[in-house]
KOLZADREN-143121 format. One line per field, with one value per residue: residue number from 0; residue in three letters; x, y, z of N, C-alpha, C in turn. Coordinates in nm, 4 decimals. Atoms other than C-alpha are relative to their C-alpha. Layout:
REM residues N
n: NUM,...
res: ALA,...
n.east: X,...
n.north: Y,...
n.up: Z,...
ca.east: X,...
ca.north: Y,...
ca.up: Z,...
c.east: X,...
c.north: Y,...
c.up: Z,...
//
This chain:
REM residues 243
n: 0,1,2,3,4,5,6,7,8,9,10,11,12,13,14,15,16,17,18,19,20,21,22,23,24,25,26,27,28,29,30,31,32,33,34,35,36,37,38,39,40,41,42,43,44,45,46,47,48,49,50,51,52,53,54,55,56,57,58,59,60,61,62,63,64,65,66,67,68,69,70,71,72,73,74,75,76,77,78,79,80,81,82,83,84,85,86,87,88,89,90,91,92,93,94,95,96,97,98,99,100,101,102,103,104,105,106,107,108,109,110,111,112,113,114,115,116,117,118,119,120,121,122,123,124,125,126,127,128,129,130,131,132,133,134,135,136,137,138,139,140,141,142,143,144,145,146,147,148,149,150,151,152,153,154,155,156,157,158,159,160,161,162,163,164,165,166,167,168,169,170,171,172,173,174,175,176,177,178,179,180,181,182,183,184,185,186,187,188,189,190,191,192,193,194,195,196,197,198,199,200,201,202,203,204,205,206,207,208,209,210,211,212,213,214,215,216,217,218,219,220,221,222,223,224,225,226,227,228,229,230,231,232,233,234,235,236,237,238,239,240,241,242
res: MET,THR,THR,ALA,LEU,ILE,ALA,ASP,ASP,GLU,PRO,HIS,LEU,ALA,GLN,ASP,LEU,ALA,ARG,ARG,LEU,ARG,LEU,HIS,TRP,PRO,GLN,ILE,ASP,ILE,VAL,ALA,ILE,ALA,ALA,ASP,GLY,LEU,GLN,ALA,VAL,ALA,GLU,LEU,GLY,ARG,LEU,LYS,PRO,GLN,PHE,ALA,PHE,LEU,ASP,ILE,ARG,MET,PRO,GLY,LEU,SER,GLY,LEU,GLU,VAL,ALA,ARG,ALA,ALA,ARG,ASP,THR,ARG,ILE,ILE,PHE,VAL,THR,ALA,PHE,ASP,GLU,TYR,ALA,VAL,ALA,ALA,PHE,ASP,ALA,ALA,ALA,ALA,ASP,TYR,LEU,LEU,LYS,PRO,VAL,ASN,ASP,ALA,ARG,LEU,ALA,GLN,CYS,VAL,LEU,ARG,LEU,GLN,GLN,ASP,PRO,ARG,PRO,ARG,ASP,ASP,LEU,GLY,GLY,LEU,LEU,GLU,ARG,LEU,ALA,PRO,PRO,PRO,GLN,THR,GLY,LEU,ALA,TRP,LEU,THR,VAL,GLY,LEU,ALA,ASN,THR,THR,ARG,LEU,VAL,SER,ILE,ASN,GLU,VAL,GLN,TYR,PHE,ARG,SER,ALA,ASP,LYS,TYR,THR,GLU,ALA,ILE,THR,ALA,ASN,GLU,ARG,HIS,LEU,MET,ARG,THR,SER,LEU,LYS,GLU,LEU,LEU,PRO,ARG,LEU,ASP,PRO,GLN,GLN,PHE,ALA,GLN,ILE,HIS,ARG,GLY,ALA,ILE,VAL,ASN,LEU,ALA,ALA,ILE,ALA,ARG,ILE,GLU,ARG,ASP,VAL,LEU,GLY,ARG,MET,SER,VAL,HIS,LEU,LYS,ASP,HIS,ALA,ASP,VAL,LEU,THR,ILE,SER,ARG,SER,PHE,ALA,GLU,GLN,PHE,ARG,GLN,MET
n.east: 0.0526,-0.0594,-0.0174,-0.0174,-0.0069,0.0446,-0.0600,0.0557,0.0091,0.1430,0.0519,0.1111,-0.0456,-0.0931,0.1096,0.0984,-0.0753,-0.0233,0.1367,0.0387,-0.0733,0.0322,0.1070,-0.0494,-0.0915,0.0346,-0.1314,-0.1093,-0.0103,-0.0587,-0.0675,-0.0232,0.0488,-0.0843,0.0183,-0.0988,-0.1194,-0.0966,0.0683,0.0242,-0.1397,-0.0377,0.0731,-0.0599,-0.1115,0.0450,0.0895,-0.0238,0.1308,0.0092,0.0511,0.0138,0.0810,-0.0729,0.0224,-0.1200,-0.0217,0.0246,-0.0846,-0.1336,-0.0721,0.1017,0.0109,-0.1409,-0.1206,0.0129,-0.0231,-0.1574,-0.0423,0.0747,-0.0585,0.1187,0.1418,0.0566,0.0540,0.1493,-0.0046,0.1152,-0.0573,0.0831,-0.0842,0.0466,-0.0059,-0.1159,-0.0579,0.0646,-0.0429,-0.1118,0.0532,0.0596,-0.0978,-0.0863,0.0922,-0.0091,0.1276,0.0567,0.1618,0.0404,0.1005,0.0474,-0.0072,0.1218,-0.0083,-0.0256,-0.1257,-0.0255,0.0372,-0.0746,-0.1661,0.0160,0.0035,-0.1141,-0.0877,0.0348,-0.0736,-0.1356,-0.0360,-0.1266,-0.0457,-0.0526,-0.1249,-0.0134,0.0613,-0.1155,0.0163,0.1210,-0.0386,-0.0865,0.0996,0.1074,-0.0575,0.0114,-0.1195,-0.0541,0.0650,-0.0923,0.1021,0.1545,0.0029,0.1240,0.0833,0.1102,0.0990,0.1330,0.0749,0.1454,-0.0065,-0.1008,-0.1332,-0.0953,-0.1349,-0.0726,-0.1400,-0.0463,-0.0626,0.0812,0.0426,-0.0669,-0.0512,0.0820,0.0418,0.0685,0.1642,0.0620,-0.0794,-0.0320,-0.1166,0.0549,-0.0818,0.0409,-0.0640,0.0407,0.1599,0.0869,-0.0438,0.0318,-0.0343,-0.0776,0.0281,-0.1279,-0.0550,-0.1057,-0.1256,-0.0099,-0.0280,-0.1271,-0.1120,0.0339,-0.0178,-0.1721,-0.0525,-0.0367,0.1314,0.0857,-0.0727,0.1023,-0.0154,0.0670,0.0605,0.1049,-0.0177,-0.1123,0.0165,-0.0840,-0.0934,-0.0005,0.1070,-0.0434,-0.0433,-0.1182,0.0336,-0.0353,-0.0012,0.0583,-0.0855,-0.0359,-0.0908,0.0682,-0.0029,0.1062,-0.0262,0.1171,0.0031,0.0136,0.1303,0.0930,-0.0110,-0.0364,-0.1321,-0.0087,-0.0761,-0.0858,-0.0173,-0.1214,-0.0509,-0.0611,-0.0317,-0.1544,-0.0211,0.0358,-0.0510,-0.0757,0.0629
n.north: -0.1315,-0.0979,-0.0728,-0.1419,-0.0883,-0.1392,-0.1011,-0.1440,-0.0418,-0.0099,0.1602,0.0176,0.0450,0.1165,0.1325,0.0271,0.0254,0.1553,0.0571,0.0006,0.0929,0.1458,0.0072,0.0272,0.1238,0.0827,0.0822,-0.0769,0.0123,-0.1307,0.0606,-0.0995,-0.1721,-0.0590,-0.1218,-0.1187,0.0352,0.0751,0.1475,0.0545,0.0613,0.1307,0.1228,0.0375,0.0885,0.1306,0.0726,0.0258,0.0081,-0.0161,-0.1101,-0.1080,-0.1072,-0.0924,-0.1458,-0.0792,-0.0925,0.0930,-0.0593,0.1037,0.0001,-0.0132,0.1363,-0.0052,0.0552,0.1529,0.0674,0.0012,0.1108,0.1374,0.0841,0.1273,-0.0381,-0.0536,-0.1182,-0.0826,-0.1002,-0.0658,-0.1403,-0.1276,-0.1078,-0.0699,0.0566,0.0209,0.1253,0.1070,-0.0026,0.0739,0.1459,0.0632,-0.0127,0.1331,0.1198,0.0560,0.0264,-0.1036,-0.0027,-0.1218,-0.0062,0.1268,0.1143,0.0359,0.1441,0.0029,-0.0136,0.1063,0.1122,-0.0036,0.0367,0.1103,0.0776,-0.0346,0.0457,0.1031,0.0208,0.0028,-0.0509,-0.0300,-0.1392,-0.0830,-0.0415,-0.1345,-0.0962,-0.0843,-0.1185,-0.0688,-0.0467,-0.0964,-0.0984,-0.0341,-0.0350,-0.1441,-0.0479,-0.0501,-0.1143,-0.1089,-0.0141,-0.0534,-0.1636,-0.0474,0.1215,0.0004,0.0608,-0.0242,-0.0654,0.0175,0.0194,-0.0716,0.0415,-0.0969,-0.0030,-0.0286,0.0159,0.0989,-0.0728,-0.0139,0.1080,0.0124,0.1454,0.0822,0.1115,0.1118,0.0107,0.1100,-0.0082,-0.1569,-0.0539,-0.1174,-0.0874,-0.1082,-0.1416,-0.0529,-0.0040,0.0878,0.1506,0.0342,0.1333,0.0178,0.1536,0.0379,0.0691,-0.0447,0.0831,-0.0459,-0.1449,-0.0335,-0.0093,-0.1254,-0.1010,-0.0397,0.0389,-0.1094,-0.0938,0.0885,0.1163,0.1107,0.0152,0.1260,0.0871,-0.0724,-0.1381,-0.0648,-0.1226,-0.1070,-0.0459,-0.1496,-0.0073,0.0547,-0.1210,0.0519,0.1843,0.0273,0.1677,0.0061,0.0503,0.1439,-0.0464,-0.0024,-0.1266,-0.0603,-0.1326,-0.1113,-0.0653,-0.1494,-0.0530,0.1182,0.0729,0.1454,0.0749,0.1396,0.1009,0.0494,0.1506,0.0425,0.0407,-0.1107,-0.0853,-0.0417,-0.1502,-0.1466,0.0050,-0.1146,-0.0953
n.up: -0.0286,0.0107,-0.1310,0.0295,-0.1150,0.0337,-0.1032,0.0121,-0.1217,-0.0286,-0.0113,0.0758,0.1531,0.0085,0.0068,0.1383,0.1284,-0.0300,0.0219,0.1420,0.0591,-0.0284,0.0843,0.1450,0.0431,-0.1125,-0.0486,-0.0658,-0.1495,-0.0481,-0.1011,-0.1049,0.0284,-0.0858,-0.0347,0.0476,0.0950,-0.0865,-0.0195,0.1407,0.0306,-0.1153,0.0371,0.1191,-0.0421,-0.0629,0.0510,0.1324,0.0803,0.1577,0.0191,-0.1255,0.0344,-0.0910,0.0119,0.0005,-0.1241,-0.1330,-0.0895,-0.0174,0.1441,0.0726,0.0739,0.0921,-0.0784,-0.0253,0.1058,0.0053,-0.0764,0.0247,0.0836,0.0545,-0.0361,0.0681,-0.0553,0.0558,-0.0862,-0.0144,-0.0190,0.0501,0.0648,0.1281,0.1613,0.0378,-0.0201,0.0700,0.1281,-0.0055,-0.0093,0.0986,0.0840,-0.0355,-0.0022,-0.1349,-0.0550,-0.1013,-0.0439,-0.0439,-0.0654,-0.0431,0.1170,0.0452,0.0402,0.1493,0.0311,-0.1001,0.0683,0.0938,-0.0428,-0.0443,0.1389,0.0236,-0.0840,0.0068,0.1252,-0.0039,-0.1299,-0.0311,-0.0739,0.1075,-0.0179,0.0737,-0.0891,-0.0367,0.0579,-0.0451,-0.1242,0.0128,0.0414,-0.1240,-0.1455,-0.0494,0.0530,-0.1089,0.0008,-0.0838,-0.0919,0.0268,-0.0452,-0.0511,-0.0161,0.0488,-0.1099,0.0360,-0.0989,0.0722,0.1618,0.0791,-0.0473,-0.0336,0.0027,-0.1242,-0.0037,-0.0650,-0.1181,-0.0846,-0.0843,-0.1297,0.0004,0.0676,-0.0812,0.0892,-0.0356,0.0865,0.1366,0.0226,-0.0920,-0.0510,0.0333,-0.1155,-0.0063,-0.1200,-0.0243,0.0729,0.0156,0.1117,0.0466,0.1481,0.0350,0.0215,-0.1404,-0.0943,0.0534,0.1374,-0.0081,-0.0643,0.0963,0.0552,-0.0977,-0.0160,-0.1063,-0.0962,-0.0702,-0.0776,-0.0752,-0.0491,-0.1666,-0.0452,0.1117,0.0652,-0.0125,0.0553,-0.0431,0.0856,-0.0836,-0.0077,-0.0824,-0.1546,-0.1035,-0.0813,0.0117,-0.1408,-0.0381,-0.1561,-0.0937,0.0521,0.0910,0.1016,0.0671,0.0388,0.0718,-0.0312,0.1099,-0.0211,0.0373,-0.0070,-0.1709,-0.0250,-0.0368,0.0586,-0.0822,0.0901,-0.0314,-0.0241,0.1179,0.0899,-0.0915,0.0053,0.0998,-0.0996,-0.1265,-0.0257,0.0224
ca.east: -1.2422,-1.1644,-0.9915,-1.0351,-0.9649,-1.1407,-0.9879,-1.1601,-1.1821,-1.5764,-1.7016,-2.0454,-1.9128,-1.6734,-1.9680,-2.1887,-1.9215,-1.8523,-2.2186,-2.2692,-1.9491,-2.0792,-2.3934,-2.2344,-1.9653,-2.0783,-1.7309,-1.5653,-1.4330,-1.3765,-1.0994,-1.0280,-1.1658,-0.9128,-0.9820,-0.6889,-0.3779,-0.1373,-0.3747,-0.4461,-0.0556,-0.0160,-0.3104,-0.1863,0.1242,-0.0418,-0.3111,-0.2065,-0.5519,-0.6244,-0.7818,-0.7638,-1.0415,-0.8735,-1.0032,-0.7667,-0.8149,-0.7514,-0.5727,-0.2077,-0.1230,-0.3406,-0.4678,-0.1967,0.0878,-0.0755,-0.0828,0.2922,0.3266,0.1094,0.2594,0.0662,-0.2545,-0.4911,-0.5768,-0.9121,-0.9128,-1.2320,-1.2152,-1.4366,-1.1488,-1.2025,-1.2103,-0.8301,-0.7620,-1.0302,-0.8824,-0.5451,-0.7238,-0.8746,-0.5491,-0.3569,-0.6555,-0.6435,-0.9192,-1.1529,-1.5036,-1.6309,-1.8009,-2.0804,-2.0513,-2.3551,-2.4412,-2.4095,-2.0549,-1.9820,-2.1166,-1.9002,-1.5526,-1.6605,-1.6928,-1.3526,-1.1711,-1.3153,-1.2023,-0.8421,-0.7418,-0.3832,-0.2167,-0.1272,0.2227,0.1518,0.0481,0.3909,0.3370,-0.0250,0.1135,0.3675,0.1196,-0.1193,0.1364,0.0816,0.3207,0.5904,0.4544,0.5911,0.4677,0.1096,0.0649,-0.3210,-0.5843,-0.9102,-1.1870,-1.5564,-1.8008,-2.1819,-2.2213,-1.9106,-1.5570,-1.2687,-0.9069,-0.7130,-0.3587,-0.1341,0.0127,-0.3016,-0.3425,-0.2256,-0.2447,-0.3968,-0.5876,-0.6914,-1.0894,-1.1949,-1.1146,-1.0990,-0.8442,-0.9359,-0.7495,-0.7508,-0.6818,-0.7089,-1.0883,-1.2120,-1.2084,-1.2101,-1.2650,-1.0535,-1.1326,-0.7506,-0.6083,-0.3266,-0.0764,-0.1793,-0.1305,0.2034,0.4362,0.2678,0.3683,0.7219,0.8868,1.0505,0.7083,0.5198,0.5993,0.4053,0.3665,0.1392,-0.0108,-0.3128,-0.1724,0.0651,0.1320,0.2642,0.5889,0.5436,0.2183,0.3857,0.4002,0.5921,0.6141,0.6009,0.6892,0.5116,0.6840,0.6703,0.8465,0.5378,0.5281,0.2505,0.2346,0.0632,-0.0263,0.0087,-0.3346,-0.5359,-0.6439,-0.5989,-0.3239,-0.1802,0.0031,0.3324,0.3662,0.6658,0.7462,0.7954,0.8961,1.3108,1.2613,1.1370,1.3754,1.5964,1.3022
ca.north: -3.5800,-3.2414,-3.0322,-2.6355,-2.3646,-2.0311,-1.7306,-1.4054,-1.1984,-1.1775,-1.5093,-1.4775,-1.4525,-1.7081,-1.9552,-1.8565,-1.8868,-2.2590,-2.3383,-2.2298,-2.4257,-2.7311,-2.6774,-2.6555,-2.9032,-3.1673,-3.3448,-3.0599,-3.0672,-2.7450,-2.8423,-2.5004,-2.1304,-1.9016,-1.5632,-1.3600,-1.3845,-1.5341,-1.8193,-1.8803,-1.9363,-2.1700,-2.3852,-2.3824,-2.5310,-2.7749,-2.9049,-2.8595,-2.8013,-2.8366,-2.5113,-2.1801,-1.9222,-1.6156,-1.2855,-0.9984,-0.7671,-0.9457,-0.8464,-0.9942,-1.0773,-0.9670,-1.2567,-1.1424,-1.2145,-1.5348,-1.6294,-1.5756,-1.8320,-2.0945,-2.3835,-2.6846,-2.4972,-2.3527,-1.9819,-1.8136,-1.4641,-1.3153,-0.9320,-0.6298,-0.4525,-0.1959,-0.2199,-0.1967,-0.4924,-0.7004,-0.5958,-0.7384,-1.0622,-1.1148,-1.0136,-1.3028,-1.5437,-1.5786,-1.7149,-1.4678,-1.4166,-1.0526,-0.9769,-1.0118,-1.3457,-1.4443,-1.8163,-1.7835,-1.6711,-1.9161,-2.2044,-2.0938,-2.0842,-2.4118,-2.5662,-2.3864,-2.5491,-2.8814,-2.8850,-2.8023,-2.8075,-2.7640,-2.4700,-2.1929,-2.0897,-1.7351,-1.5689,-1.3997,-1.1263,-1.0463,-1.0384,-0.8003,-0.5824,-0.5562,-0.4974,-0.1541,0.0815,0.2502,0.5125,0.8525,1.0014,1.1248,1.5114,1.5145,1.2462,1.1889,1.1611,1.1153,1.3169,1.2315,1.2764,1.4890,1.4209,1.6349,1.6907,1.6863,1.7850,1.5138,1.7721,1.8158,1.4715,1.4059,1.0438,0.7484,0.4598,0.1215,0.0771,-0.2585,-0.2426,0.1282,0.3662,0.6779,0.9912,1.2318,1.6218,1.8481,1.9032,1.6096,1.2471,1.1040,0.7436,0.6328,0.2961,0.2072,-0.0402,0.0891,-0.1905,-0.0348,0.3431,0.2871,0.2598,0.5805,0.7905,0.9739,0.8090,1.1198,1.2708,0.9398,0.6519,0.3479,0.3382,0.0355,-0.2331,-0.0087,0.3482,0.5781,0.9203,1.2445,1.3163,1.6909,1.6348,1.5030,1.7465,1.4868,1.0972,0.9987,0.6720,0.5466,0.3353,0.0085,0.1795,0.1731,0.4837,0.7201,0.9908,1.3206,1.5306,1.9217,1.9674,1.6671,1.5291,1.1826,0.9913,0.7073,0.4088,0.3129,-0.0904,-0.2550,-0.3712,-0.0060,0.1480,0.1500,0.4366,0.6643,0.5564,0.8799,1.1043
ca.up: 0.4763,0.3725,0.6432,0.6753,0.9090,0.9544,1.1063,1.1951,1.4879,1.4807,1.6101,1.4839,1.1364,1.1806,1.2955,0.9838,0.7598,0.9028,0.9107,0.5493,0.4385,0.5810,0.3867,0.0459,0.1089,0.3508,0.3493,0.5009,0.8440,1.0081,1.2316,1.3962,1.4278,1.5139,1.6694,1.5610,1.3342,1.5969,1.6694,1.3053,1.2621,1.5451,1.4310,1.0681,1.2054,1.4284,1.2195,0.8599,0.7126,0.3291,0.3348,0.5415,0.5177,0.6467,0.7301,0.6180,0.9095,1.2345,1.5505,1.6267,1.2363,0.9440,0.7081,0.4692,0.7277,0.8213,0.4386,0.4401,0.7055,0.5477,0.4098,0.1840,0.2668,0.0093,0.0975,0.0585,0.1828,0.3259,0.3052,0.3011,0.1170,-0.1539,-0.5332,-0.5564,-0.3506,-0.5129,-0.8492,-0.7165,-0.6096,-0.9517,-1.1359,-0.9301,-0.9791,-0.6004,-0.4137,-0.2099,-0.0472,-0.0235,0.2861,0.3304,0.1568,-0.0348,-0.1028,-0.4764,-0.4601,-0.1656,-0.3847,-0.6632,-0.4447,-0.3085,-0.6670,-0.7535,-0.4596,-0.5059,-0.8870,-0.7966,-0.4135,-0.4521,-0.2627,-0.5150,-0.5718,-0.7111,-0.3909,-0.3404,-0.5849,-0.4698,-0.0986,-0.1971,-0.3773,-0.0811,0.1836,0.3339,0.1754,0.4013,0.6083,0.7230,1.0235,1.0706,1.0815,1.0881,1.1962,1.0211,1.2916,1.2822,1.4782,1.4211,1.0537,0.9928,0.9569,1.1011,1.0818,1.4058,1.4246,1.5660,1.7660,1.9469,2.0711,2.4328,2.4231,2.2408,2.4092,2.2581,2.2794,2.1200,1.7545,1.7678,1.9213,2.1141,2.0204,2.3648,2.3097,2.5814,2.5625,2.3119,2.2843,1.9318,1.7916,1.4943,1.3076,1.3460,1.6068,1.8411,1.6719,1.3144,1.4377,1.6290,1.3222,1.1619,1.4578,1.4834,1.7432,1.8726,1.9640,2.0769,2.2944,2.3922,2.7775,2.7932,2.5725,2.5265,2.5432,2.3485,2.4848,2.3324,2.4850,2.4623,2.6477,2.9825,3.2789,3.4930,3.5454,3.9197,4.0958,4.4159,4.6925,4.4729,4.2065,3.9669,3.7271,3.6253,3.3666,3.4597,3.1614,3.1112,2.9717,3.0894,3.4401,3.3246,3.4684,3.2894,3.4165,3.2550,3.2403,3.3437,3.0077,2.8782,3.1819,3.0970,2.8297,3.1284,3.3929,3.3382,3.3076
c.east: 0.0938,0.0428,0.0157,0.0062,-0.0562,0.0532,-0.0636,-0.0396,-0.1627,-0.0662,-0.1352,0.0200,0.0682,-0.1017,-0.0813,0.0856,0.0196,-0.1387,-0.0579,0.0867,-0.0555,-0.1266,0.0139,0.1181,-0.0033,0.1196,0.1023,0.0125,0.0706,0.0766,0.0477,-0.0615,0.0698,-0.0410,0.0776,0.1069,0.0885,-0.0456,-0.0246,0.1489,0.0231,-0.0900,0.0302,0.1046,-0.0134,-0.0685,0.0189,-0.1124,0.0315,-0.0197,0.0176,-0.0814,0.0449,-0.0492,0.1111,0.0092,-0.0287,0.1145,0.1254,0.0691,-0.1448,-0.0034,0.0894,0.1290,-0.0285,0.0308,0.1399,0.0417,-0.0561,0.1051,-0.0930,-0.1498,-0.0589,-0.0448,-0.1145,-0.0052,-0.1502,0.0048,-0.1422,0.0848,-0.0608,0.0409,0.1435,0.0662,-0.0502,0.0446,0.1108,-0.0182,-0.0342,0.1376,0.0767,-0.0756,0.0086,-0.1491,-0.0433,-0.1360,0.0167,-0.0950,-0.1125,-0.0263,-0.1309,0.0285,0.0530,0.1784,0.0757,-0.0016,0.1142,0.1672,-0.0049,0.0412,0.1668,0.1203,-0.0047,0.0667,0.1582,0.0292,0.1388,0.0420,0.0593,0.1380,0.0299,-0.0531,0.1063,-0.0081,-0.1332,0.0491,0.0897,-0.0704,-0.0907,0.0477,-0.0011,0.1314,0.0818,-0.0662,0.0854,-0.0707,-0.1215,0.0370,-0.1348,-0.0749,-0.1331,-0.0870,-0.1303,-0.0730,-0.1369,0.0068,0.1120,0.1455,0.1049,0.1501,0.0511,0.1523,0.0788,0.0610,-0.0994,-0.0391,0.1147,0.0295,-0.1005,-0.0325,-0.0807,-0.1483,-0.0403,0.0761,0.0423,0.1147,-0.0765,0.1129,-0.0530,0.0641,-0.0222,-0.1357,-0.0730,0.0539,-0.0615,0.0123,0.0300,-0.0311,0.1433,0.0338,0.1242,0.1300,0.0190,0.0630,0.1399,0.1141,-0.0194,0.0600,0.1314,0.0287,0.0892,-0.0956,-0.0862,0.0538,-0.1185,0.0313,-0.0594,-0.0730,-0.1124,0.0216,0.1338,-0.0158,0.1028,0.0855,0.0080,-0.1210,0.0248,0.0547,0.1053,-0.0457,0.0243,-0.0136,-0.0575,0.0937,0.0437,0.0464,-0.0938,-0.0271,-0.1155,0.0286,-0.1174,0.0180,0.0059,-0.1410,-0.1147,-0.0040,0.0148,0.1336,0.0188,0.1134,0.0909,0.0406,0.1489,0.0900,0.0600,0.0433,0.1648,-0.0133,-0.0180,0.0772,0.0935,-0.0757,-0.0331
c.north: 0.1295,0.0867,0.1561,0.0671,0.1343,0.0850,0.1426,0.0368,0.0360,-0.1285,-0.0301,-0.0018,-0.1227,-0.1198,-0.0007,-0.0257,-0.1924,-0.0736,-0.0098,-0.0772,-0.1196,-0.0663,-0.0231,-0.0787,-0.0807,-0.0808,0.0763,-0.0031,0.1366,-0.0319,0.1003,0.1323,0.0830,0.1518,0.1064,-0.0791,-0.0875,-0.1317,-0.0883,-0.0479,-0.1275,-0.1181,-0.0437,-0.1134,-0.1292,-0.1004,-0.0300,-0.0052,0.0095,0.1464,0.0990,0.1291,0.1148,0.1464,0.1140,0.0955,-0.0683,0.0778,-0.1038,-0.0016,0.0202,-0.1320,0.0024,-0.0694,-0.1263,-0.0882,-0.0314,-0.1147,-0.1423,-0.0748,-0.1202,0.0166,0.0814,0.1096,0.0512,0.1108,0.0428,0.1050,0.0896,0.1195,0.0596,-0.0501,-0.0402,-0.1277,-0.1183,-0.0139,-0.0732,-0.1478,-0.0734,0.0140,-0.1333,-0.1409,-0.0518,-0.0201,0.0944,-0.0130,0.1394,-0.0179,0.1072,-0.1062,-0.0505,-0.1500,-0.0269,-0.0064,-0.1051,-0.1477,-0.0294,-0.0146,-0.1417,-0.0942,0.0020,-0.1266,-0.1801,-0.0653,0.0048,0.0454,0.0143,0.1393,0.0593,0.0496,0.1360,0.0987,0.1106,0.1461,0.0862,0.0379,0.1422,0.1346,0.0752,0.0408,0.1450,0.0746,0.0838,0.1349,0.1182,0.0375,0.0885,0.1416,0.0123,-0.1570,0.0278,-0.0610,0.0292,0.0514,0.0245,-0.0201,0.0735,-0.0679,0.1241,-0.0564,0.0654,-0.0187,-0.1078,0.0868,0.0359,-0.1130,-0.0121,-0.1235,-0.0821,-0.1283,-0.1015,0.0197,-0.1057,0.0062,0.1398,0.0420,0.1479,0.1012,0.1163,0.1124,0.0119,0.0316,-0.0934,-0.1290,-0.0431,-0.1504,0.0138,-0.1582,-0.0572,-0.0707,0.0873,-0.0602,0.1014,0.1626,0.0105,-0.0088,0.1120,0.0952,0.0170,-0.0473,0.0843,0.0933,-0.1332,-0.1158,-0.0773,-0.0177,-0.1372,-0.0542,0.0984,0.1477,0.0544,0.1445,0.1020,0.0459,0.1418,0.0294,-0.0021,0.1150,-0.0604,-0.1474,-0.0067,-0.1569,0.0059,-0.0989,-0.1390,0.0292,-0.0018,0.1749,0.0286,0.1172,0.0897,0.1011,0.1480,0.0694,-0.0813,-0.0487,-0.1473,-0.0595,-0.1367,-0.0819,-0.0510,-0.1549,-0.0225,-0.0134,0.1189,0.1190,0.0597,0.1089,0.1083,-0.0155,0.1375,0.1366,0.0672
c.up: -0.0412,0.1137,-0.0220,0.1273,-0.0241,0.1109,-0.0109,0.1315,0.0433,0.0031,-0.0650,-0.1554,-0.0317,0.0002,-0.1238,-0.1040,0.0236,-0.0323,-0.1387,-0.0978,-0.0104,-0.0901,-0.1585,-0.0284,0.1350,0.0392,0.0595,0.1369,0.0538,0.1303,0.0904,-0.0266,0.0792,0.0182,-0.0446,-0.0981,0.0605,0.0115,-0.1252,-0.0455,0.0593,-0.0451,-0.1402,0.0151,0.0705,-0.0940,-0.1703,-0.0768,-0.1500,-0.0347,0.1186,-0.0572,0.0820,-0.0181,-0.0107,0.0944,0.1401,0.0919,0.0095,-0.1474,-0.0897,-0.1012,-0.1223,0.0792,0.0308,-0.1410,-0.0323,0.0778,-0.0276,-0.0953,-0.0373,0.0414,-0.1089,0.0480,-0.0497,0.1161,-0.0014,0.0545,-0.0363,-0.0649,-0.1123,-0.1172,-0.0432,0.0300,-0.0728,-0.1544,0.0023,0.0085,-0.1383,-0.0975,0.0283,0.0101,0.1275,0.0530,0.1157,0.0060,0.0295,0.0921,-0.0015,-0.1057,-0.0315,-0.0432,-0.1427,-0.0136,0.0944,-0.0785,-0.1360,0.0500,0.0102,-0.1427,-0.0628,0.0753,-0.0140,-0.1425,0.0059,0.1456,0.0270,0.0488,-0.1616,0.0022,-0.0239,0.0775,0.0449,-0.0651,0.0679,0.1569,0.0166,-0.0455,0.0900,0.1094,-0.0069,-0.0486,0.1390,0.0446,0.0669,0.1202,-0.0038,0.0483,0.0634,-0.0058,-0.0786,0.1007,-0.0571,0.1180,-0.0745,-0.1480,-0.0602,0.0097,0.0242,-0.0139,0.1183,-0.0093,0.0934,0.1123,0.1268,0.0956,0.1182,0.0340,-0.0865,0.0791,-0.0737,0.0735,-0.0975,-0.1173,-0.0254,0.1004,0.0204,0.0005,0.1133,-0.0163,0.1130,0.0490,-0.0923,0.0131,-0.1599,-0.0226,-0.1183,-0.0199,-0.0400,0.1429,0.0381,-0.0869,-0.1351,0.0244,0.0464,-0.1212,-0.0780,0.0747,0.0030,0.1183,0.1052,0.0602,0.0769,0.0505,0.0474,0.1628,0.0656,-0.1077,-0.0605,0.0031,-0.0499,0.0360,-0.0826,0.0926,0.0405,0.0792,0.1525,0.0675,0.0999,0.0140,0.1774,0.0286,0.1450,0.0937,-0.0615,-0.1344,-0.1401,-0.0478,-0.0587,-0.0646,0.0223,-0.1162,0.0425,-0.0095,0.0457,0.1339,-0.0154,0.0589,-0.0687,0.0498,-0.1335,0.0410,0.0023,-0.1130,-0.0714,0.0676,-0.0146,-0.0735,0.1064,0.0828,0.0269,0.0021,0.1475
//
């Protein structure tokens, strides 16, 4: 029996790919469906499947990061990436499926894997090429509002808050949704200006009016120009002890 793992943070897409894989490849056994990159790495180490179908954009670790940790497993990337990334996949002769995955492309991929199931040893250059470039501190945010796109100065943001797969950027008078996770955003922010105070929140230090502690030692942030009160979790509290 041929073994495979699927990793995708959208359960219905993962289940649909599993169903269609079984139709095109009756001998395949889907041994695990991982909901994020961290779970995918754990399952790869535990189950050692022959194949892994990895969504590129996942919480925890990306599909590219999971691929770096894979050993003796043939990697197939499942991606909605742009033409640049697809050209990189083609140049490296890497296995990939474009979302939305169509049956003809899936059948072609399955045939290729059946003919040569061995893991490829030429993924290193591809992963380096697709690695995100070093980022400097953001100065502007591109945000959507109805059918328009706006630029918002990073200095206007009071704080960022995680909202499912999106991030909410809160200014004094507005709230904007960004199609970027908090984890992806954090390395791009100036650490002298922004600090994470909770797993789901990053605050602009210049926007803080005061930090209060209750009788149990719990800390909360009060902002200069916004009524929201933010909680500082214990794991991030140390950096504010002296404030």
